[in-house]
VEXKOL-819373 format. One line per 5 residues: for each residue x, y, z of N, C-alpha, C. Coordinates in Angstrom, 1 decimal. Example, Ala and Ser with C-alpha at 12.3 -4.5 7.8 and 13.67 -1.06 7.14 Angstrom:
BEGIN
13.2/-5.7/7.8/12.3/-4.5/7.8/13.2/-3.3/7.8 ~ 12.8/-2.2/7.1/13.7/-1.1/7.1/12.9/0.0/7.9;
***
This chain:
BEGIN
121.5/90.1/150.2/122.5/91.0/150.6/122.8/92.1/149.5 ~ 123.6/93.0/149.8/123.9/94.1/148.9/125.2/94.8/149.1 ~ 125.4/96.0/148.6/126.6/96.7/148.8/127.0/96.8/150.3 ~ 128.3/96.5/150.6/128.8/96.6/152.0/129.5/97.9/152.2 ~ 129.1/98.7/153.2/129.7/100.0/153.4/131.1/99.9/154.0;
131.8/101.0/153.8/133.1/101.1/154.5/133.0/101.2/156.0 ~ 134.0/100.7/156.7/134.0/100.7/158.1/134.8/102.0/158.5 ~ 134.2/103.1/158.5/134.9/104.4/158.8/135.2/104.5/160.3 ~ 136.3/105.2/160.6/136.6/105.4/162.0/135.6/106.2/162.7 ~ 135.4/105.9/164.0/134.4/106.7/164.8/134.8/108.1/164.9;
136.0/108.4/164.7/136.5/109.8/164.8/136.3/110.6/163.5 ~ 135.8/110.0/162.5/135.6/110.6/161.2/134.6/111.8/161.3 ~ 135.0/113.0/161.0/134.1/114.1/161.1/132.8/113.9/160.3 ~ 131.7/114.4/160.9/130.4/114.1/160.3/130.2/114.6/158.9 ~ 130.9/115.7/158.5/130.8/116.2/157.2/131.5/115.3/156.2;
132.6/114.8/156.7/133.4/113.8/155.8/132.6/112.5/155.7 ~ 132.0/112.0/156.8/131.2/110.8/156.7/130.0/111.0/155.7 ~ 129.4/112.1/155.8/128.3/112.4/154.9/128.7/112.4/153.5 ~ 129.8/113.0/153.2/130.3/113.0/151.8/130.7/111.6/151.3 ~ 131.3/110.8/152.1/131.7/109.5/151.7/130.5/108.6/151.6;
129.6/108.6/152.6/128.5/107.7/152.5/127.4/108.2/151.5 ~ 127.2/109.5/151.4/126.1/110.0/150.6/126.5/110.1/149.1 ~ 127.8/110.4/148.9/128.3/110.6/147.5/129.1/109.4/147.0 ~ 130.3/109.2/147.6/131.2/108.2/147.2/130.6/106.8/147.2 ~ 129.9/106.4/148.2/129.3/105.1/148.3/128.0/105.0/147.6;
127.1/105.9/147.8/125.8/105.8/147.1/125.9/106.0/145.6 ~ 126.7/106.9/145.2/126.8/107.2/143.7/127.9/106.5/143.0 ~ 128.9/106.0/143.6/130.0/105.4/142.9/130.2/103.9/143.3 ~ 130.5/103.6/144.5/130.8/102.3/144.9/129.6/101.3/144.8 ~ 128.4/101.8/145.0/127.2/101.0/144.8/127.1/100.5/143.3;
127.4/101.5/142.4/127.4/101.1/141.0/128.5/100.1/140.7 ~ 129.7/100.2/141.2/130.7/99.3/141.0/130.3/97.9/141.5 ~ 129.7/97.8/142.7/129.2/96.6/143.2/128.3/95.9/142.2 ~ 127.4/96.6/141.6/126.4/96.1/140.6/127.2/95.7/139.3 ~ 128.1/96.5/138.9/128.8/96.1/137.7/129.7/94.9/137.8;
130.2/94.7/139.0/131.0/93.5/139.2/130.2/92.2/139.1 ~ 128.9/92.3/139.1/128.0/91.1/138.9/128.0/90.7/137.4 ~ 128.4/91.6/136.6/128.4/91.4/135.1/129.7/90.7/134.6 ~ 129.6/89.9/133.6/128.5/89.7/132.7/127.5/88.7/133.3 ~ 126.2/88.8/132.7/125.2/87.8/133.0/124.6/87.3/131.7;
125.4/86.3/131.1/125.0/85.8/129.8/123.6/85.3/129.7 ~ 123.1/84.7/130.9/121.7/84.1/130.8/120.7/85.2/130.7 ~ 121.1/86.5/131.0/120.2/87.6/130.8/120.6/88.4/129.5 ~ 121.5/87.8/128.7/121.9/88.4/127.5/122.7/89.7/127.7 ~ 123.4/89.8/128.9/124.3/90.9/129.2/125.7/90.3/129.2;
126.4/90.6/128.1/127.7/90.0/127.9/128.9/90.9/128.2 ~ 128.6/92.2/128.4/129.7/93.1/128.7/130.2/93.0/130.1 ~ 131.5/93.1/130.3/132.1/93.0/131.6/132.3/94.3/132.4 ~ 132.1/95.4/131.7/132.2/96.7/132.3/133.6/97.1/132.8 ~ 134.7/96.5/132.2/136.0/96.7/132.7/136.4/98.2/132.7;
136.2/98.8/131.5/136.6/100.2/131.4/135.7/101.1/132.2 ~ 134.4/100.8/132.3/133.5/101.6/133.0/133.8/101.6/134.5 ~ 134.1/100.4/135.1/134.5/100.3/136.5/135.8/101.1/136.7 ~ 136.8/101.0/135.8/138.0/101.7/136.0/137.8/103.2/136.0 ~ 136.9/103.7/135.0/136.6/105.1/135.0/136.0/105.6/136.3;
135.1/104.8/136.8/134.4/105.2/138.1/135.5/105.3/139.2 ~ 136.4/104.3/139.3/137.4/104.3/140.4/138.3/105.5/140.2 ~ 138.7/105.8/139.0/139.6/107.0/138.7/138.9/108.3/139.2 ~ 137.6/108.4/139.0/136.8/109.5/139.4/136.8/109.6/140.9 ~ 136.7/108.5/141.6/136.7/108.5/143.0/138.0/109.0/143.6;
139.1/108.5/143.0/140.4/108.9/143.4/140.6/110.4/143.2 ~ 140.2/110.9/142.1/140.3/112.3/141.8/139.5/113.1/142.8 ~ 138.2/112.7/143.1/137.4/113.5/144.0/137.9/113.5/145.4 ~ 138.4/112.3/145.9/139.0/112.2/147.2/140.2/113.1/147.3 ~ 141.0/113.1/146.3/142.3/113.8/146.3/142.2/115.3/146.5;
141.2/115.9/145.9/141.0/117.3/146.0/140.1/117.8/147.0 ~ 139.4/116.9/147.7/138.5/117.3/148.8/139.0/116.9/150.2 ~ 139.4/115.6/150.3/139.8/115.1/151.6/141.3/115.1/151.8 ~ 142.0/114.8/150.7/143.5/114.7/150.9/144.1/116.1/151.0 ~ 143.8/117.0/150.1/144.4/118.4/150.1/143.5/119.3/149.3;
143.2/120.4/149.8/142.4/121.4/149.0/143.3/122.4/148.2 ~ 144.6/122.2/148.4/145.5/123.1/147.6/146.4/122.2/146.7 ~ 146.8/122.7/145.6/147.6/122.0/144.7/147.0/121.6/143.4 ~ 147.7/121.2/142.4/147.2/120.9/141.1/146.6/119.5/141.2 ~ 145.4/119.3/140.5/144.7/118.1/140.6/145.5/116.9/140.2;
146.3/116.9/139.2/147.1/115.8/138.8/148.1/115.4/139.9 ~ 148.7/116.4/140.5/149.7/116.2/141.6/149.0/115.5/142.8 ~ 147.8/116.0/143.1/147.1/115.5/144.3/146.6/114.1/144.0 ~ 146.2/113.8/142.8/145.8/112.4/142.4/146.9/111.4/142.6 ~ 148.1/111.8/142.2/149.3/110.9/142.4/149.7/110.8/143.8;
149.6/111.9/144.5/150.0/112.0/145.9/149.2/111.1/146.8 ~ 147.8/111.1/146.7/147.0/110.4/147.5/147.2/108.9/147.3 ~ 147.4/108.5/146.1/147.7/107.1/145.7/149.0/106.7/146.4 ~ 150.1/107.5/146.3/151.4/107.2/146.8/151.3/107.1/148.4 ~ 150.6/108.0/149.0/150.6/108.0/150.5/149.6/107.1/151.1;
148.5/106.8/150.5/147.4/106.0/151.2/147.0/104.7/150.6 ~ 147.4/104.4/149.4/147.2/103.0/148.9/147.9/102.0/149.7 ~ 147.3/100.9/150.0/148.0/99.9/150.8/149.1/99.1/150.1 ~ 150.1/99.8/149.6/151.1/99.2/148.8/151.9/98.0/149.6 ~ 152.0/98.2/150.9/152.7/97.1/151.6/151.9/95.8/151.7;
150.6/95.8/151.3/149.9/94.6/151.3/149.8/93.9/149.9 ~ 150.4/94.6/148.9/150.4/94.0/147.6/151.2/92.6/147.6 ~ 150.7/91.6/146.8/151.4/90.4/146.7/152.8/90.5/146.0 ~ 152.9/91.5/145.2/154.2/91.8/144.6/154.2/93.3/144.2 ~ 155.4/93.9/144.2/155.5/95.3/143.8/156.5/95.4/142.7;
156.0/95.7/141.5/156.9/95.9/140.4/157.7/97.2/140.4 ~ 157.0/98.2/141.0/157.6/99.6/141.1/157.3/100.2/142.4 ~ 158.1/101.1/142.9/157.8/101.8/144.2/156.5/102.6/144.1 ~ 155.9/103.0/145.2/154.6/103.7/145.2/154.6/104.9/144.4 ~ 155.6/105.8/144.5/155.6/107.0/143.7/155.5/106.8/142.2;
156.3/105.8/141.7/156.3/105.5/140.3/155.0/104.8/139.9 ~ 154.4/104.0/140.8/153.2/103.3/140.5/152.1/104.3/140.4 ~ 152.1/105.3/141.3/151.0/106.4/141.2/151.1/107.1/139.9 ~ 152.4/107.4/139.5/152.5/108.1/138.2/152.0/107.3/137.0 ~ 152.2/106.0/137.0/151.8/105.1/136.0/150.2/105.0/136.0;
149.6/104.9/137.1/148.1/104.9/137.2/147.6/106.2/136.6 ~ 148.2/107.3/136.9/147.7/108.6/136.4/148.0/108.8/134.9 ~ 149.2/108.5/134.5/149.6/108.8/133.1/149.1/107.7/132.1 ~ 149.0/106.5/132.5/148.7/105.4/131.6/147.2/105.0/131.6 ~ 146.6/105.1/132.8/145.2/104.7/132.9/144.2/105.9/133.1;
144.5/106.7/134.0/143.5/107.8/134.3/143.4/108.8/133.1 ~ 144.5/109.4/132.7/144.4/110.5/131.7/143.9/110.0/130.4 ~ 144.4/108.9/129.8/143.9/108.4/128.5/142.4/108.1/128.5 ~ 142.0/107.4/129.6/140.6/107.0/129.7/139.7/108.3/129.9 ~ 140.1/109.2/130.7/139.3/110.4/130.9/139.3/111.4/129.8;
140.4/111.6/129.1/140.5/112.7/128.2/140.6/112.3/126.7 ~ 140.9/111.0/126.4/141.2/110.7/125.0/140.7/109.3/124.6 ~ 139.6/108.9/125.3/139.0/107.6/124.9/139.9/106.4/124.9 ~ 140.9/106.5/125.9/141.8/105.4/126.0/143.1/105.5/125.1 ~ 143.1/106.5/124.3/144.3/106.7/123.4/145.3/107.6/124.1;
146.5/107.5/123.6/147.6/108.4/124.1/147.8/109.6/123.1 ~ 147.7/110.8/123.7/147.9/112.0/122.8/148.9/112.9/123.4 ~ 149.4/113.7/122.6/150.4/114.8/123.0/150.1/116.0/122.3 ~ 150.7/117.1/122.7/150.4/118.4/122.0/151.6/118.8/121.2 ~ 151.4/119.4/120.0/152.5/119.9/119.2/151.9/121.1/118.5;
152.4/122.3/118.8/152.0/123.6/118.2/150.4/123.7/118.4 ~ 150.0/123.5/119.6/148.6/123.7/120.0/147.6/122.7/119.3 ~ 148.2/121.6/118.8/147.3/120.6/118.2/147.6/119.2/118.8 ~ 146.6/118.5/119.0/146.8/117.2/119.6/147.1/116.2/118.5 ~ 148.0/115.2/118.8/148.3/114.1/117.9/148.5/112.8/118.7;
148.2/111.7/118.0/148.3/110.4/118.7/149.7/110.0/118.9 ~ 150.0/109.3/120.0/151.3/108.8/120.3/151.3/107.3/120.3 ~ 152.2/106.7/119.6/152.3/105.2/119.7/153.2/104.8/120.8 ~ 152.7/104.1/121.7/153.5/103.6/122.8/154.2/102.3/122.5 ~ 155.3/102.0/123.2/156.0/100.7/122.9/155.4/99.6/123.7;
154.4/99.8/124.5/153.8/98.8/125.3/152.3/98.8/125.2 ~ 151.7/97.7/125.5/150.2/97.6/125.5/149.6/97.9/126.8 ~ 148.4/98.3/126.9/147.7/98.6/128.1/146.5/97.7/128.3 ~ 146.4/97.1/129.5/145.3/96.2/129.7/144.6/96.5/131.0 ~ 143.2/96.4/131.0/142.4/96.5/132.2/141.8/95.1/132.4;
142.2/94.4/133.4/141.8/93.0/133.6/140.8/92.8/134.7 ~ 140.0/91.8/134.6/139.1/91.3/135.6/139.6/89.9/136.0 ~ 139.3/89.5/137.3/139.5/88.2/137.7/138.5/87.3/137.0 ~ 139.0/86.2/136.4/138.1/85.3/135.7/137.4/84.4/136.6 ~ 136.1/84.2/136.5/135.4/83.2/137.3/135.6/81.8/136.7;
135.3/80.8/137.4/135.7/79.4/136.9/135.1/79.1/135.5 ~ 133.9/79.6/135.1/133.4/79.3/133.8/133.9/80.4/132.8 ~ 134.6/81.4/133.2/135.1/82.5/132.4/134.0/83.2/131.6 ~ 132.8/83.1/132.0/131.7/83.8/131.3/130.9/84.7/132.2 ~ 130.7/84.3/133.5/129.8/85.1/134.4/130.7/86.1/135.2;
130.0/87.1/135.7/130.6/88.0/136.7/130.7/87.4/138.0 ~ 131.1/88.1/139.0/131.2/87.6/140.4/129.9/87.4/141.0 ~ 129.9/86.4/142.0/128.7/86.2/142.8/128.5/87.3/143.8 ~ 127.3/87.5/144.3/127.0/88.5/145.3/127.9/88.2/146.5 ~ 128.0/87.0/146.9/128.8/86.6/148.1/130.3/87.0/147.9;
130.8/86.8/146.7/132.2/87.1/146.4/132.5/88.6/146.5 ~ 131.6/89.4/146.0/131.8/90.8/146.0/131.7/91.3/147.4 ~ 130.7/90.8/148.2/130.6/91.2/149.6/131.8/90.9/150.4 ~ 132.4/89.7/150.1/133.6/89.3/150.8/134.8/90.3/150.5 ~ 134.8/90.7/149.2/135.9/91.7/148.8/135.7/93.0/149.6;
134.4/93.4/149.6/134.1/94.7/150.3/134.3/94.7/151.8 ~ 134.2/93.6/152.4/134.3/93.6/153.9/135.7/93.1/154.3 ~ 136.5/92.8/153.4/137.9/92.2/153.8/138.7/93.4/154.4 ~ 139.2/93.2/155.6/140.0/94.1/156.3/141.5/93.9/155.8 ~ 141.8/92.7/155.5/143.1/92.4/154.9/143.0/92.1/153.5;
144.0/92.3/152.7/143.9/92.1/151.3/143.5/90.7/150.9 ~ 142.5/90.5/150.1/142.1/89.1/149.7/143.2/88.5/148.8 ~ 143.2/87.2/148.6/144.1/86.5/147.8/143.8/86.7/146.3 ~ 144.1/87.9/145.9/143.9/88.3/144.5/145.1/88.8/143.9 ~ 145.2/88.9/142.6/146.4/89.3/141.9/146.8/90.8/142.2;
148.0/91.1/142.0/148.5/92.5/142.3/147.7/93.5/141.5 ~ 147.6/94.7/142.1/146.8/95.7/141.5/147.4/96.2/140.2 ~ 148.7/96.4/140.1/149.4/97.0/139.0/150.6/96.1/138.6 ~ 150.6/95.7/137.3/151.7/95.0/136.8/152.4/95.8/135.7 ~ 153.7/95.9/135.9/154.5/96.8/134.9/155.5/95.9/134.3;
155.4/95.8/133.0/156.4/95.1/132.2/156.9/96.0/131.0 ~ 158.0/95.7/130.4/158.4/96.5/129.3/157.4/96.5/128.2 ~ 156.8/95.4/128.0/155.8/95.2/126.9/154.4/95.5/127.2 ~ 154.1/95.7/128.5/152.7/96.0/128.9/152.6/96.6/130.3 ~ 151.4/97.3/130.4/151.0/97.8/131.7/149.6/97.3/132.0;
149.4/96.6/133.1/148.2/95.9/133.4/147.6/96.4/134.8 ~ 146.3/96.8/134.8/145.7/97.1/136.1/144.6/96.1/136.3 ~ 144.5/95.6/137.6/143.5/94.7/138.0/142.4/95.4/138.7 ~ 141.1/95.2/138.2/140.0/96.0/138.7/139.7/95.6/140.1 ~ 139.6/94.4/140.4/139.2/94.0/141.8/140.3/94.5/142.8;
141.5/94.4/142.4/142.6/94.9/143.3/142.5/96.4/143.5 ~ 142.2/97.1/142.4/142.1/98.5/142.4/140.9/99.0/143.3 ~ 139.8/98.3/143.2/138.6/98.6/144.0/138.9/98.4/145.5 ~ 139.6/97.3/145.8/139.9/97.1/147.2/140.9/98.2/147.7 ~ 141.9/98.5/146.9/142.9/99.5/147.3/142.2/100.9/147.5;
141.3/101.3/146.6/140.6/102.6/146.7/139.8/102.6/148.0 ~ 139.1/101.5/148.3/138.4/101.5/149.6/139.3/101.6/150.8 ~ 140.5/100.9/150.8/141.4/101.0/151.9/142.0/102.4/151.9 ~ 142.3/103.0/150.8/142.8/104.3/150.7/141.9/105.3/151.5 ~ 140.6/105.2/151.3/139.7/106.0/152.0/139.7/105.8/153.5;
139.7/104.5/153.8/139.7/104.1/155.3/141.0/104.7/155.9 ~ 142.1/104.5/155.3/143.4/105.0/155.9/143.4/106.5/156.0 ~ 142.8/107.2/155.0/142.8/108.6/155.0/141.9/109.1/156.1 ~ 140.8/108.5/156.3/139.9/109.0/157.4/140.4/108.6/158.8 ~ 141.3/107.6/158.8/142.0/107.3/160.1/143.0/108.3/160.5;
143.5/109.1/159.5/144.5/110.1/159.7/143.9/111.3/160.3 ~ 144.1/111.5/161.6/143.4/112.6/162.3/143.9/114.0/161.8 ~ 145.2/114.0/161.4/145.7/115.3/160.9/145.0/115.7/159.6 ~ 144.7/114.8/158.7/144.0/115.1/157.5/142.5/115.3/157.7 ~ 142.0/114.9/158.8/140.5/115.0/159.1/140.2/116.3/159.8;
141.2/117.1/160.1/140.9/118.4/160.7/140.3/119.3/159.7 ~ 139.1/119.7/159.9/138.3/120.6/158.9/138.2/122.0/159.4;
***
């Protein structure tokens, strides 16, 4: 078996379907599927790809937000808006913050630092960047397999990709005073559902 494609609505315009299947799935989601198999210590591959997977998912959200969600507006605003409007927040096992605030945290705490500053927090002062020390830690977590060494099995990943209802996995975003945590598997499932919900929205699919 291999990567399991999204179940797009039959009413999805052909140009949208081509973009999702040819670009988002072939170039992004297929890579995530492979990375979720890691680590493979018996092959001397010990990296879990946590930050790489997160970067790819943030790129998908960015791309979808400025192409399918809305072609007008500032990229940052659209990134947050598509998360707020189309992430399956009502299916989360727990909600620490409302969708609008959660979208802001994903953008400000995870997307921007990883994309622009190597995971560090920076600000501008008199046209010069400087590091900012936050009062909380930031974590990008994976679900641990029973042996806590290997990546997920092919069957497990396929089940995640084909799940129409949220699997029994931890919440996507945890917000505490002392830390902000994002769960990769939850984020992957949410981004997939985001795309499905967006393509189900006939008003958004008018091209």
